[in-house]
N, C-alpha and C positions, 0 to 999 in steps of 0.2 A: 503531598504524598507521591512518592516515586516508584515506578516499576524498577525491578532490579536491572543492573547495568546490562545492555545488549552484549551478546557475544560477537566476536568477529567472524565474518564469513569470507570463504575464499571465492572469488568471482568464477562463474562457470566459463570455460573457454569457448562455449558456443551458445548461441541463442536458442532457448527452448521454443520450439514451434508449438503451434496449437495442437492439443490433443496428444501431448507427450506423456508416456506412461509414468505414473507415480505409484507410491506404496499403498495408498489408501484404497479400500474397496468396500462397497456397501452391498450386501446381499441379504434381502429380507423381503417378505411379502407385505410388510407393513409400510405405511406411508413414511417417507424420508422425513425426519424431524429437523427443522431448520430454525436457527436463531438469526434474526436480522438486526444489523446495527447501523444507523445513520442518524446524523444530527438534523436532517431535514425531514419533517413528518410527511411531506408529499412523496418523498422517495420511498419511505417505509410503506406508505399506503400503496403506492403504485407497484412495489415489489411484492407485496402480500397479495394484491389483486392477481397478478400474473401467475404467482406460484402456489396460491392457496388451494386451488381445485385439485391439483396434482399431488402437492406436498403438504406437510403439516408445519405451519409456522408456530412454533411453541413459545416464542418470546421475541420481544422487540426492545431495543436498547437505543438510547439517544446520545450516548457518550461512552467512553471507555470504562468508566466506573460501572455503569449498568451492565454493559457487555460482560465484564469479568464476573460480576455478581451472578448473572444468568448462567454463565458457564459453570460456576461453582455449585449451582442449585438446580439447574434444569437439564435433564438428559436431552442430548441432541446428537444428530448424525453429521451435521454440516454447519458451518458458520459463513454468513455473508456479511462483510463489514466494510463500511466507508474507511478510506485511508485517513481523511482529515476530519477529526471530531474534536475541535479545540476547546470545548466549553466544560468538560469535566475536570476533576481534580488529577486524574492520571493523565500521563502524556498520550498522544495519538501518534500517528505516522509510523516510521520505521520501528521506534522504540516499542510501540504497542504490538506491532505484527511480529517482532522478534520475541517478545514475551508470550504471545499466543502459540508461536511454534515451539517454544521450549516447554511451556507448562500445559498445553493442550494438544500436543502433537498428534494424538490419535484421531483428532477431529479435523477433517478437511477444511480448508479455508479459501474462500473466494473473496478477493478484495475489489471493491468498487472505487473508482476514482475518476476525476476529471483531469488529473495531472498526466502530462504526456512526456515527461522527461525520460529518455531511454535508459539512462543510468539508474534512475529510481525504480523504473519498471523491472530492470534486470536484477536490482537488489532485492526486489520482492521475490523474484523467482529463485534467487540464491538462497533466500531464507526458507524455501520450502512451500511457498504459497501454491495452492492447487490450481487456482484460476484467477484471471485478471479480466475485469469488466469495465469498459468505458461507459461512464454514466451518460455520455451523449448518445449512446447507441439505443436502439429500440429495446425495450424490456424483454422481448421475446428471445433475444440473445442471452439474457441472464438465465432464462429457463434452460436454454441448451447447455450453458456452462455448468448448471446444477447437474444436469443429467450426465454430462461427460465426467465431471469431477466425481460424482457418486459412483460411477463405474470404475473408478480407480485410475483415471487418466487426467493428464494436465490440459486445462483449457485456457487459451489466450484468444480474447476476441480479435476479429480481423483487423481492427484499427491499430490495436497495440502490436499485434503481430508483424504488421507492416512497418511500424516505427522500429521495432527491434531488428527486423531483418535489414532495414535500410542502414542501420549502424554497422552492418557487416561489409558494406560496399564503400569504396572511395568516393569522395564527393568531387565531382568534376570542377576544375577551376580553383580549387582550394590549395593554397600554397602550403599551409600549415595543418597539421592534424587538429581535429576538434578538441577542445579542452574538456578534460574529464576530471570532475571532482570525485572525492572519496564519498562514501555513503554518509560519514558523519558530517563532512562539509556540506553536502546536499541538505541534510536535515537541519543544520544550523541556519543555512540560507533560507530554507522554507519557513522556519519559525520567525526569523528576523523579518521577512517581508510580510508576515502576518501582523507585525506590530509589536512583537514581544521584545522586551529588554534583555540585555545580556543576562541579568540576574535571573529573570523569569525562564529563559532558555536553559540556563545551567541547572535550575531546579527541576525542570521537566526532564532533562536528559541525565540527571544525576552526575554532572561534571562541574568542575570549578568554573567560576566567571573568567578566570585567566585562560583556561582551556578554550572556552567558547570564543573569547576575544581572539585568540591565536588562530582557531579554525576558521573564523570569519575572515581575518586578515589574510590567511593562506589562500582561501577561496578567491578573495579579491585580487591577490597577486597573480594566481593562475589565470584570472579572467583579464588581467590588465586594467583593473579599475582603480582610480585614484579617489573616488568618493563613494560612500555607502549608497547614495541614490542610484548608482549604476546597478546595485544588485536587484533593485525592483524591476528594472527593465530586463536584466538577464533572466530573472524568475518568469517574467511574462513570456518572452520569446522562447525560452527553453522548455516551457511546459511544467514549471514548478509551481505556478500560480494559476488556479482554475479561473 
């Protein structure tokens, strides 16, 4: 089963810093209702323990299928979702986040991830994600992100803000500019290094196998790689693989 095809987003000309104003606002005397989604039970438990006293965790999901089911049936004010949840029938990653922004745009979204690729982080901000949380950070930072996003402001955790801001500066001693893959190329590489075949990636992203093969080859050409094994190392050093 596929989510409908993601729309194309125009990259923002500037990096969105932490606490940038966005359109969503929550103004109520009731507890903020949150849906949590992560494929690791320990993360769900930890997040619920940190947030449960101040906010109301109304549902927990372990994959994209459960998350969308909860969103269709459980009223909530904010969603906190892992970026990589590969075990459901529906795709995760950018395809899922794009779907959530198109179909549940009224609900602010905070994305949790261990991936630190700046192009990927910027792509999430371009898609209208309200907050970015590094799963290596203390859970107390997640609480701060919830407070900020619930007040209608964008929150980028300090780690990710530093990564994004660093991309705006020239790298000393670098003769050539850093390679930039498109959002679609990044997603193909991310799924490939997870061990998915071209056919599986095509099914997840609702593209043809020929398109997936071409996007993978284009990514390899941009990176100057002659063998697919090099993509695994690229994913590791560029923050595409947690």
